[in-house]
N, C-alpha and C positions, 0 to 999 in steps of 0.2 A: 331486621329479619332474624339474625342469629341470636340477638338479645332475647327475642320472644321465645326462642327455643331453649333459653337458659344455657347457652354454650359459653363457657368461660373465655376470656380474652386470650388466654394461652392456647386453647384449642382452636380459636378463630385464627390465630397467627399460624398454627400448624397447618390448618386447612389452606390458608393462602400460600404458604411455602409449597405445599404439595401440588396445588392446582397450577401455580406458576411454573413449576418444574415439569409437570406432565404435559401441559398444553404447549409449552415452548419446545419440548422434545418432539411432540406430535407434529408440530408445524414444520420444524426444521430437520426431522430425522432423515428425510430423503437425501440430504446432502452427503451422507456417508457413502453413497453410490456414485458421487460426482467425480469428475476428473480434474486434473490441473488445467489452468487457463493460461493461454500463451501471453496474457497481459501481466507481466511481472512475476508470475509464479515460476517461470523458468529461471530468471535471474536470482530470485530469492531462494529457490529450492532445487529444482530438477537439474539445472546446469551449474550449480554452485558446489564446487569441490570442497569448500570449507565445511559446508553443511553436511555433505556426504562423508566426511571424515569422522562424524560423530563428535561427542564431547571429549576434547583432548586439551592439553596445555596450550598447544599451538592454536587450536580453535578458540580457546578462551582469549588468548592474546589478540587474535584477529578480530574477534567480536568486539573487544573493547577499543580497538584502534580504527576500525574501518568506518567509512561513510558510504552510504548507498542512497541515491536519489536525494542528496543533500541532507540526509538525516543521520544522526548518531543515536542508534537504538540497540545497544548490545544485548539487552534482555530478549529482544525479538529473535536475534540470531541464536542465542542459547536455547530458546524454546524450540526453534526449528531443529537444532542439533539433537535435542532430547527426543523430539518426535521421530527423527530419522533413526535414532538408536532403537526406538520401540517398533516402528512400522516400516522401516526402509523407505522405499518410494511409493508406498501405497497411499494414494491421496485421501482415501477414506479416513485414515488415522489422523491426518492433518486437519481435515474438516471436523472430526470429532473433538479435537482439542479446542478449536475455535468455538464450537457449540458449548462445550463445558464451561469455557471462560465466560461466554455470554450469559449462560444460566446463573453462574455464580455472581456475576455483576448484578443481574436482576434481583437475586435474593438479597444481596447486600444493600441494594437500593431500597428495597422494601423495609429491611431492618432499620436503615438510616432514618427514613422519614417517620416510621412507626415509633422509633425510640425518641425522636425529637418532638413529635406532636401528639403521640398517643392515638392518632386517628388511623385505625387499622385499615378501613376500607378505602379511604382516600389515598393512603400510602400504597395500598394494593393496586389501585387504578394507575398511579404513577408508574409503578413497577411493570404492570401488565402492558401499558402503552409503550414503554421502553422495550419490553421483550418482543412485542408482536407487531411493531410498526413496519410497514413494507420498506420504508427507506433504510431500515437497518439490515436488510438482507445482504447488501454489499459488504458491510463490516463483518458479518458472521460467515458468509459463504465463500468469500474471496480469501484464499489462503494467504496471499500476499498482504492482505489487510489485517493479518494477525495483530499488527500493532494497535489497531483500534480496540479489539476486544481485550488485549493484554493490558493496554494502558487504562482502559475503562475499569477493569478489575481492580487495579491498584488505585485508581481515582476513588472508587467506591470504598475500598478498604481504608484509604487515607482519611476520608471523611468519617467513616465509622469509628476509626481510632481517635479522630479528633473529638467526636462527641464523647467518647469514653474519657478523653483527657479533660474536657470541660467539666465533666462531672466530679473530677478530682484532679486539679491541676498540679501534678507532680512531674519531676524531670523524667522519670522512667517512661511515663505515658507520652510525654512530649517527644522523646527520642524515638518512640515507636511510630508516631505520626510522621516524623521527619524521615525515618528510614523508608516507610511505605511511599512517601512522596518521591524519594530518590528512585525507587523502583519504577514508579510511574514515569518519571522523566527519562529513565533508561529504556522505556518502552516506546514513547512517542513524544516529541517536543510540544505537541498541541496542549499538553496538560499544564503549560506554564501559567495558565490563568487560575489554577486551583487555589492559590493563596487568597485571591480576591473573592472567590466563592466561599471560602471559610469566613471571610468578613461578612458577606451577605447572610450566611447562616447564623452568625453571631447576632445579627440584627433581628432576624426571624428565621426559624422558630426558637432558637436557643435563648433569645432575649438577654444576651450578655451585656448589651449596651446599657441596660437599665441599672446594672450594678456599678456603672462608672458615670458619674455626673459630669466630671471634668476631664479634659484631655482624652476624650474617647478615641479619636483618630490616632493620636500619638501612642496611646496604649496598644491599640491594634497593630500599628506599624512595628512597635518594638517586639511584640509577641510573634509576629509573622516575619520578622526581618530575615532569619536564615532561609525561609522559604522563598522570599523575594530575591535574595541573592542567588540562590540556585536557579531560579527561573530566569534571571537576567543572564547568567552564564550560558545556559542552554540556548536562550534566544540569540545571543551574540554568536555562539558557535554555529547555529543553524543559518543565520542570515549572512554572516561574513565569511563563510567557508564553503561556497557553493561548489558542487561537482560539475565543472564546466564540460566534462566529457559527455554529459547527457544531451541527446538530440532535442533541441527546443526551438519552437517557433518564437520569434520575438514579438511579444504582445506589448504595445506601447503603454506607458504608465497611465496616460489619460483614459485609455480604453479600460484598463483594470480598475481605475477609480470609478468610472461610470458603471462598470459591471457590479461593483461591490454592493451598493444599496439595492439594486435590482435583485441580486442573488439573495440578499438578506430577506427580502419580502417573498421571493419565490420559495425559499425554504419554509417560510411560514405557510404559504399556500399549500405546499406539498404535505405539510404536517396534517392538514385537515382534508386535503383531497389528493392523495398520492396517485399519480397517473403518468403514463409514458415515461417510466423510470428507465434510465440507461446507465451503462457503465462509464460512458464518457459524453459530456455535453460540450460541444465546440463553442468557442467564442462567437458571438454574433458580429457580423460585419459592422453594423452600426445600431446602437441602441437609441431609440428616439429620446430626445431631451425631456419631453413631457413625462416619459416613463421614469427617468432618473430623478427628476425633481419631485414627481409624485411619490416615489419610494422614500426619498429623503424626508418629505413632509410627513408622511405617515409614521415613519420611525420617530421623528421628533414629537409628533402629537401624542403617540402612545407613551413615549418616555416621559413626557411632561405630565401626562395624566396619572401614570402610576406613581410618579414622584410626589405629586400633590396629594394623592390618596395613601401615601406610604404609612402614615401613622394609623389610619383607620383600616386599611387593607394591606398589611405588610407583605402578605403572600403574593399579591400581584406585582408588587415592586421587586421582590426577590426573584420570582419566577421570570419576569421579563428581563431583568438584568443578568440573571444566570444565562438565559438564551443569548442575549446581545454580547456579553463579554466573552463567552466561550466560542461563539461563531466568528467573532471579529478577526482573529488571527488567520482564519482560512478563507476569508472573502476574496483573496487574490490581489489585494493592494501590494503586499509583499509577494514577490514572484515565487510561488510554490509549484505550480504546474501550468500546463497549457489549457486546462479545462476551465470553463466559466463557473462551474460548481461541481460538486460531487456528492452522491448520496451519503457516503461514509462520514462526511463532515457534519452531518445532522445528528450523529450518534449520541454524543454527550449533550450538546445544546438542547436537544428535544426535551430533556428532563425539565428544563425551566418552563416550557409551554405546558407540559403535563401538570406541573404544580399549579400553574394559573388556572387550568381547567378543573382540577380536582378540588381546589379550595374556592375558586371563583364562581363556578356555575351554580353550586347550591345557594348562592346569594340571590339567585333569580326566583327562588321559591321561598316565600315567607313562612309557610306552614311546614312543620316538620314531617307530618304524615304525607304531604304532597311530595316532599323530597324523596322519601323512602319509596313511595309508589311509582314515581316516574324515573328517578335517577338511576336506580339499580337496574331495571330492565333496559333502559336506554344505554347505559354503560356496557352492559353485557352484549347488546346488539352491535354497538360500535366496535367493541373489541373482537367480536366474532367476525364482522366484516373485514377488519384489518387482518385477522388471522388467516382468513381465506385468501385475501390479496397477497399476503406474505408467502403463503404456501405456493400460490401461482407464480409469484416473482422468483421464488427459489428455483422453479422448474426451468427458467431460462439459463441457469448457471450450470446445467449438467455437463456441458462441454463448450469449447471455444466457439465453434460454428453456431451453435444454438444461441449463445449469448450475443454474438456480433450480428447475427441475423435480426434479432429483436432490437438491438441498439440502432441499427441502420434503418429499421422500420419506423422507429419513433423519433428519430432526429433527422436533421437536414444538413447537407454540406459537410458530412462527417468523414473527411478524407482520411484521417488517421485510423478510423475503424475499418475502412476499406484496405488500408495498408496491413492492418493486423489480421483481417480475414484472409487477405491474400497470403500472408505468411502461414496461416493455419492450413489453407488449402495446399500450400507448398509442402508443409510437413506431411500431409496425407498423400502426396504424390499426384494431386489433382492440379496439374500445372496450367492447363487451359483456364480453369476457373481462377487460379491465382493471377494469371496475366490479365484477365478481365477486371479483377479488383484493382490491380495496379494501374490499369488504363483509366479506370474511373477516378482513382485518386489523383492522377495527373490532370484529368479534365477539371476536377474541382480545385486543384492546387498545382498549376503548371510549373511553379518554381520550387517544388519540394524534391530535393536531391535524393532522399531515401527511396522515393517511389521508383525512380529510374534505376537506382542501384539494385533494389529488390527484383525488379523485372529482369535486369541483367543476370542476376543469379539464377533465375528460373531458366532463362535461355541457355545458360551454361549447362544446366542439368539436361537440357534437351539436345545438347551438342551443337547448338547454334552460336558458335563462339564469336562470329562477326557481329551478331546482334548484341551479344554481351559487351563487346568493345564499344559499340555505338551508345549503349545505355550508360556505360561507365564514363564515356566522354561527356555525356550530358550531366551526370552527377558531379564530375570534377569541374565542369564549367560553372555550375551553380554553387559548388562548395569546394574551392581549390585545395583545401587541406583535408579532404575526405580520404582517410587512410585506407579504409576497406575497399574503396572504389579503385585506388591505384593497385592494390594487391590483386583484386579480381580481374582487372584489365590485364595486368601482367600475367596472371595464370591463363587467361584466354589467349594471349599472344603465344605463350609457351605451347598450348595445345595446338595452335596453328603452325608451330615450328618457327615462329618469329622471335627467336631467342634474344636477340639484341634489344628489341623493343621491350621484351619481358623484363630483361635485366634493368633497363632504364626505369621501369615502373617499380620494380622491387627496391631499387636504389632510393627512389622517392619515398617508398613505404617506410624503410628503416630510418630515413632522415626524420620523417614526421613522428615515427614511433620506434625508437631504437630497440625495444624489447619485443618486437613483433616476430615471434619465433617462426611461423610458417613462411615469412618472407625470406628469411635466411635459408630455409630448407629449399624453397622453390628457386631461389637465386642460385644456390649450389647446383640444383638439378640442371638449370639452364646453362651454367658454365660447363658442367660435365658433358652436356649435349654438344657444346662447341669445342670439346676436347681440352678445355682449360681446367685440368684436374686439380692443380694446386689451388686455384681460386675456389673451386668447388669445395675442397677440403677446408679452406679458410672459413667458408660460410658454415659448414657443418660444425667446425670447432667452436665458432662463435655461438651457435645455437646451443651446443652442449655446455658452454661456459655459462650462458644465461640460465639454463635449466638442465642440471646434470642428469636428470632422469628422463630426458626427452628422447624416447625410444626411436621415433622416425629418423632422427639425425644419426643415430648409431647405425641404423639399417642402411641409409643412403651413403654414409661414410664408408661402411664396409664394402658396399658395391663399388665405390671409386677405388678403394685399395685393391680389390680383386682385379679390376680392369687394368690397374697399373702393375699387377703382378706382386703386390705387397701382401702376401698371404698372412703373415703373422699378425700385423695390426688389424687386418680384415677379419681374421678369425676371432680376435679379442673383442671387436665390436659386435660380431654376430653372436658370440656367447653372451655378451652383456644384454643384447636385445632379447635373447631367448630366456635369460634369467628373469626378465620383466614380463614374460608371457608371449613374446612374438618370436617364434622359432623358424619362420619361413626362410629367412636368409641363411641361417645356420644349416638347415636341411639341404638347401640348394648348394651351399659350399661343400658340404660333405659328399653330395652326389657327384661333384666334380673333383673330389679328392683334395680340396684345398684345406679342409679342417678335419679334425678327429672328433 
């Protein structure tokens, strides 16, 4: 069409860049009005003191050394720190950064395939499908999933630089590729498969295998060796250094193995017919054996077919194995999360299917004029439908309650989402609705300790401390090392004046977690109530030793000093607390003539 209008290829590319940018902006722009979500956003940003300190030397050190949810991704943390410097805790700014990264990845993807193949409109289709697919809403809109859009940006940049290197293989260009790959690994470990994708692209469309008649695989392995070594290191760090503090349901290995091929095919189905998309898909109690075997058979048949046709139709081979290789690490055989699948895992693998469609479907039309008359309007129609579905899917992410309402509507037996919605209602002060969700979670999963614990916390806010104790008892029965349950039960005992029982629970809390500061504070309070002031002071001293700027400990210690008549140390603690912004104790002491 554009050739008939005598539009040069350069102008055609500019048109594609412009349309991709504007359409993606239009579809996703609503997200700048969305809020944080209580699924991970709190741990990643809103309740993370390291992020809210901005970019500092200590922050950089923390970002490079910390592991969260079993992942080492320092670049992610630095990007959040940078956002906080710019926007504070305005969620719109964080959403905007995600959207910018998604658009940049889309444009790089178009450049990549256009540069390798010279096929402008096929490359445009691949990029547009990536930009507008409904399954990619989660990666773009979920602030905590910044790691997807960030790693995808460096994934695309690495491949673009790799193409640049293959055009003139010199060490400077090679080092640029390696550096970009390191940035991708520091964003998300899922990119460990990138060296294999480089080899696929060498086969097609770069056709580098043709330049080497002998030792093709050895040559490839030598050239990619530094990339494979880095991938292996990140894989080992991710697999063998798990964060055992994360609450996880134990999913048996056989269940995860059975789920893997079924999820593989389900992602394919959702590529063509995205429906009932949710932020969390629970594991099925039992997957029928015919479904598992059928999925395995289909995978093997397609893999065999594209391999047989590899020389004649190399793009089908490359597209299929791009999808298969990049989706494999997140199929759940290795324990990544409790979900059976996740929309954001589709983000990079989907490119392989898009390549198969862009280069494979035209083969169904022998005549060139038929291709132009049919494929262009059909492609525009499909992309328009996906854009509308994506815009609608974005709307579910405006806030936590809206998102979880939708998720619970389209999934079954999703007790974890009842837990999360209960927590969201709790944050909003809607305690009765929170209790209803926790009750439903317990009905679906009677042995889930966190549900009882959360319900106990709500009862504490309602002043129903005996019910708090009963729920914590259940939590501890199900999970004997549940630190927070001991602490909350101890706090409930203290509210009821049962200080000896409270102290027993605080003792257990600090045995299980010696740096649990509030436990020392509350145990000191219980000892003070029993008139054992020396023991109270010992607890406040320990809390201050663990965290020298822990203001509540100074306030409580000052109160004990004043009760004992020790005005000088009491005034010193009151002044310390006031210097940190909490002057209530100092004003009280001044009113009584204890301090000046």
